[in-house]
C-alpha positions as CSV (number, residue, x, y, z in Angstrom):
1,M,-2.9,-3.6,13.2
2,Q,0.7,-3.8,14.5
3,S,1.9,-0.4,16.5
4,A,3.9,2.5,15.1
5,N,6.7,1.4,17.2
6,Y,6.8,-1.8,14.7
7,F,9.4,0.2,12.7
8,S,12.8,1.2,14.7
9,H,13.7,3.4,11.1
10,Y,12.9,4.8,8.3
11,R,13.1,2.2,5.3
12,G,11.6,3.0,1.7
13,R,11.3,1.3,-2.0
14,F,11.0,1.8,-5.2
15,A,9.5,-1.2,-6.9
16,P,8.7,-1.4,-10.9
17,S,7.7,-3.8,-12.9
18,P,10.0,-4.8,-15.8
19,T,7.7,-4.4,-18.8
20,G,10.2,-2.1,-20.0
21,P,12.7,1.3,-19.3
22,L,11.9,4.1,-16.8
23,H,10.0,7.0,-18.3
24,A,9.3,10.4,-17.2
25,G,6.8,9.2,-14.8
26,S,8.4,6.2,-13.0
27,L,11.3,8.4,-12.3
28,V,8.8,10.9,-10.9
29,A,8.0,7.9,-8.1
30,A,11.2,6.7,-8.2
31,L,12.9,10.2,-7.4
32,A,10.5,11.2,-4.6
33,S,11.0,7.4,-2.9
34,W,14.6,8.2,-2.5
35,L,14.4,11.8,-1.5
36,D,12.0,10.5,1.2
37,A,14.3,7.6,2.3
38,R,17.3,10.4,2.5
39,A,15.6,13.4,4.1
40,H,14.4,10.8,6.7
41,R,18.3,9.3,6.7
42,G,17.0,5.9,6.2
43,Q,17.3,3.5,3.9
44,W,15.9,2.8,0.2
45,L,15.7,-0.7,-1.7
46,V,15.1,-1.5,-5.1
47,R,12.4,-4.5,-6.0
48,I,11.8,-5.3,-9.2
49,E,8.2,-6.1,-9.1
50,D,8.2,-9.3,-11.7
51,V,5.7,-11.3,-9.9
52,D,3.6,-10.7,-13.6
53,A,5.6,-12.8,-15.8
54,P,4.1,-13.0,-19.4
55,R,4.0,-8.9,-18.9
56,S,7.9,-9.1,-18.0
57,V,10.2,-8.1,-20.8
58,P,13.3,-9.7,-20.8
59,G,16.3,-7.7,-20.0
60,A,14.3,-4.8,-19.0
61,D,15.2,-5.5,-14.9
62,R,19.1,-4.7,-15.8
63,L,17.8,-1.9,-17.9
64,I,16.2,0.1,-15.3
65,L,18.8,-0.8,-12.5
66,S,21.1,0.8,-15.1
67,Q,19.1,4.0,-15.5
68,L,19.1,4.4,-11.2
69,A,22.6,4.2,-11.4
70,A,23.1,6.8,-14.4
71,C,20.3,9.1,-12.1
72,G,22.5,8.7,-9.0
73,L,19.8,6.8,-7.7
74,H,21.4,3.8,-5.6
75,A,19.9,1.7,-3.3
76,D,21.1,0.5,0.1
77,A,20.8,-3.2,0.0
78,P,21.0,-5.8,-2.9
79,H,18.4,-5.6,-4.9
80,V,15.7,-8.2,-4.9
81,W,12.9,-10.2,-7.3
82,Q,9.8,-10.9,-6.7
83,S,10.5,-14.3,-9.2
84,A,12.4,-15.7,-6.3
85,R,10.4,-15.3,-3.7
86,T,7.3,-17.4,-4.5
87,P,7.5,-19.9,-1.6
88,L,7.1,-16.8,1.2
89,Y,3.4,-16.0,-1.3
90,Q,2.7,-19.4,-1.0
91,A,3.1,-19.4,2.7
92,A,0.9,-16.4,3.3
93,L,-1.3,-18.2,1.0
94,D,-1.6,-21.2,3.0
95,R,-2.0,-19.4,6.3
96,L,-5.2,-17.4,4.6
97,V,-6.7,-20.4,3.6
98,A,-6.0,-22.0,7.2
99,G,-7.6,-19.5,8.5
100,A,-10.4,-19.4,6.3
101,L,-9.8,-16.4,5.0
102,A,-9.5,-17.3,1.3
103,Y,-11.1,-19.6,-0.8
104,P,-11.3,-21.3,-4.1
105,C,-12.8,-19.0,-7.1
106,G,-13.9,-20.6,-10.2
107,C,-15.2,-17.5,-11.7
108,S,-14.0,-16.2,-15.3
109,R,-14.2,-12.8,-16.1
110,K,-16.8,-13.2,-18.2
111,D,-18.9,-14.6,-15.3
112,I,-18.0,-11.9,-13.2
113,E,-18.8,-9.5,-16.5
114,N,-22.2,-11.7,-16.6
115,A,-22.7,-11.1,-12.7
116,T,-22.2,-7.4,-12.8
117,T,-25.4,-5.1,-13.4
118,A,-24.8,-3.0,-16.5
119,D,-26.2,-0.2,-15.5
120,V,-23.6,0.1,-12.4
121,P,-21.3,2.8,-13.7
122,R,-17.3,2.2,-13.2
123,P,-14.7,4.2,-14.0
124,R,-12.8,3.3,-17.0
125,H,-10.2,1.0,-16.6
126,A,-11.9,0.6,-13.5
127,E,-11.7,-3.5,-12.2
128,L,-15.3,-5.3,-12.2
129,R,-16.3,-6.2,-8.3
130,Y,-16.7,-9.6,-7.8
131,P,-20.1,-10.4,-6.7
132,G,-18.9,-13.0,-4.0
133,T,-20.4,-16.1,-6.4
134,C,-17.8,-18.9,-5.0
135,R,-17.6,-17.6,-0.7
136,T,-20.0,-20.0,-0.2
137,G,-18.8,-22.7,-2.7
138,L,-17.1,-23.8,-6.1
139,H,-21.2,-24.6,-7.1
140,G,-19.8,-27.6,-9.7
141,K,-17.0,-25.2,-11.3
142,A,-13.3,-26.4,-11.1
143,A,-11.0,-23.8,-9.2
144,R,-9.3,-21.1,-11.4
145,A,-7.9,-18.6,-8.4
146,W,-7.8,-17.8,-5.1
147,R,-9.5,-14.8,-3.1
148,L,-9.5,-13.0,0.0
149,R,-12.5,-12.7,1.7
150,T,-13.7,-8.7,2.3
151,A,-16.6,-8.9,4.3
152,G,-15.7,-6.0,6.8
153,A,-13.0,-4.5,5.2
154,A,-14.3,-1.0,4.9
155,M,-10.6,0.6,5.7
156,R,-9.3,4.1,6.6
157,W,-6.3,5.8,6.7
158,H,-4.2,8.4,6.1
159,D,-2.0,9.4,2.8
160,R,0.5,12.2,3.4
161,A,0.0,13.8,0.4
162,S,-3.7,13.6,-0.1
163,G,-4.9,13.3,3.4
164,P,-7.8,11.1,5.3
165,Q,-8.9,8.2,2.8
166,E,-11.6,5.6,3.2
167,Q,-12.6,2.9,0.9
168,D,-15.1,-0.3,1.9
169,V,-13.3,-3.0,0.0
170,E,-16.5,-5.3,0.1
171,A,-18.4,-2.6,-1.7
172,V,-15.8,-1.1,-3.9
173,V,-13.6,-3.7,-5.3
174,G,-15.3,-7.4,-3.6
175,D,-13.1,-10.2,-2.6
176,F,-9.9,-10.0,-4.6
177,V,-7.5,-12.4,-6.1
178,L,-4.1,-13.9,-4.7
179,L,-3.3,-16.6,-6.8
180,R,-4.4,-16.2,-10.6
181,A,-6.0,-18.4,-12.9
182,D,-2.6,-18.7,-14.7
183,G,-0.5,-19.5,-11.5
184,C,0.7,-16.2,-11.3
185,F,0.7,-14.8,-7.4
186,A,-1.5,-11.3,-7.8
187,Y,0.2,-7.7,-7.1
188,Q,-1.3,-7.4,-3.7
189,L,-0.1,-10.2,-2.0
190,A,3.5,-10.0,-3.6
191,V,3.8,-6.2,-2.3
192,V,2.6,-6.8,1.0
193,V,4.4,-10.0,2.0
194,D,7.3,-8.4,0.6
195,D,6.9,-4.9,2.3
196,A,6.5,-6.5,5.7
197,D,9.8,-9.2,4.7
198,Q,11.5,-6.1,3.9
199,G,10.7,-4.1,6.9
200,I,9.2,-1.1,4.3
201,S,8.2,1.5,6.7
202,H,7.4,4.2,4.3
203,V,5.9,3.5,0.7
204,V,6.0,6.6,-1.5
205,R,4.7,5.7,-5.4
206,G,2.2,7.4,-7.7
207,A,-1.2,8.7,-7.1
208,D,-2.3,5.9,-9.3
209,L,-1.7,3.3,-7.0
210,L,-4.2,4.9,-4.1
211,D,-6.5,2.9,-4.5
212,N,-4.4,-0.2,-3.9
213,T,-3.8,0.8,-0.5
214,A,-7.3,-0.1,1.1
215,R,-6.6,-3.5,-0.3
216,Q,-3.2,-4.2,1.1
217,I,-4.0,-2.8,4.3
218,W,-6.8,-5.2,4.9
219,L,-4.5,-8.0,3.4
220,Q,-1.7,-6.7,6.4
221,N,-4.7,-6.9,9.0
222,C,-5.6,-10.7,7.9
223,L,-2.3,-11.6,8.0
224,Q,-1.3,-9.5,11.3
225,L,1.3,-7.6,9.1
226,P,3.0,-4.2,9.9
227,T,1.2,-1.3,7.7
228,P,3.6,1.0,6.3
229,Q,2.8,5.0,6.1
230,H,2.1,6.1,2.6
231,L,2.3,8.9,0.3
232,H,1.3,8.9,-3.2
233,T,3.1,11.6,-5.6
234,P,1.5,13.3,-8.4
235,V,1.0,11.2,-11.7
236,V,2.4,12.3,-14.8
237,L,0.0,12.5,-17.9
238,G,0.7,11.9,-21.5
239,A,-0.4,13.6,-24.4
240,N,-3.8,12.2,-24.6
241,G,-4.3,13.5,-20.8
242,E,-4.2,9.7,-19.5
243,K,-1.3,8.5,-17.4
244,L,2.0,8.5,-19.1
245,S,2.7,4.6,-19.4
246,K,4.3,2.4,-21.5
247,Q,1.1,1.2,-23.2
248,N,0.5,5.1,-24.4
249,G,3.9,5.4,-26.0
250,A,6.2,7.1,-23.0
251,Q,9.5,7.1,-24.0
252,A,12.6,6.0,-22.1
253,I,14.4,8.6,-20.1
254,D,17.7,9.8,-21.5
255,T,20.4,8.5,-19.5
256,S,23.0,10.6,-21.3
257,E,21.4,13.5,-20.1
258,P,20.7,12.4,-16.4
259,L,20.8,15.9,-14.8
260,Q,18.3,17.1,-17.4
261,A,15.8,13.8,-17.1
262,L,15.6,14.6,-13.2
263,N,15.3,18.1,-13.7
264,Q,11.8,17.2,-15.0
265,A,10.9,14.8,-12.5
266,A,12.0,17.1,-9.5
267,A,9.6,20.1,-11.4
268,A,6.7,17.3,-11.1
269,L,7.2,17.3,-7.3
270,G,7.5,21.0,-7.0
271,L,11.0,21.1,-6.9
272,P,13.4,23.9,-8.5
273,A,15.8,23.0,-11.1
274,Q,19.4,23.0,-10.5
275,S,22.4,23.0,-12.8
276,G,25.8,21.3,-12.6
277,G,25.9,17.4,-12.0
278,V,24.0,14.9,-10.2
279,E,25.9,14.8,-7.2
280,Q,25.2,18.3,-6.8
281,A,21.7,18.5,-7.8
282,L,20.3,15.2,-5.2
283,P,21.6,17.1,-1.6
284,V,19.8,20.0,-2.6
285,W,16.5,18.6,-3.7
286,T,17.2,16.3,-0.3
287,Q,17.3,19.4,1.5
288,A,14.2,21.0,0.0
289,W,12.1,17.9,0.6
290,A,12.9,17.7,4.0
291,D,12.3,21.4,4.6
292,A,8.7,21.1,2.7
293,W,7.9,18.6,4.5
294,R,8.1,20.4,8.2
295,R,6.1,22.5,6.7
296,P,2.6,21.6,5.9
297,E,1.4,24.4,4.1
298,Q,4.1,23.5,1.3
299,Q,3.6,19.5,1.8
300,L,2.8,17.6,-1.9
301,R,-0.4,17.4,-3.0
302,A,-1.5,14.4,-4.8
303,T,-3.3,15.3,-8.1
């Protein structure tokens, strides 16, 4: 891992997937990342994470950018699309393969299910742990994907909201996918490459992504890339008690009343409601955010 001095200034980002418009939950992450960048007097970037082409909805990227603009959340550099960055991901994968850190895998999801002990408890929606079937070779199967070796990947890190964290990636996740069977580069590889290439020093995102952090730090170590600081914000829940998402009916934010949408997002972050307009509210919230993060006892707690 690189020294913290690698970063000469603060640079944060908001990285939505264009699977639909921004909703109340994604606006919380956008506002938090913007406020953290402004409170640090740093830069804030927007990256469209469309590496998962089958899930991307045509036009959703432009809609998201227009929603952010309506809320006064403007990026400090040109927007970036992952779909235009494939050569960077391929170069990273090539480095890992050359270093014997990545290997081809011929397993289907059904193969992994069959190889996984049925009585091992697993949280709902959790990924299947890969048992390492192809670590020693394909055993006559055709290569479907490429995976990263995770032997020794017992990771420890500090989250600015949730405190000390640790995860044994090999035990919990196993060797994870870098290049999928459908030819798409995996989120884990793309986000690590992008954060390093863009000089991201601080990652502020929803707590639903906290579990990804250990894999990303391990991958950063394997590629000898710097690790940003992390802060995971509270997740907004839907009526069914699960994370608010497009899949469970989350509605697009109403940009005809941007301050109302921002006030709801601010409330989720423990910030006071504002009146007037967006241009008046954002500086007030920026100062409140800066003040709160100077006092540890008032820091945001992810739930």
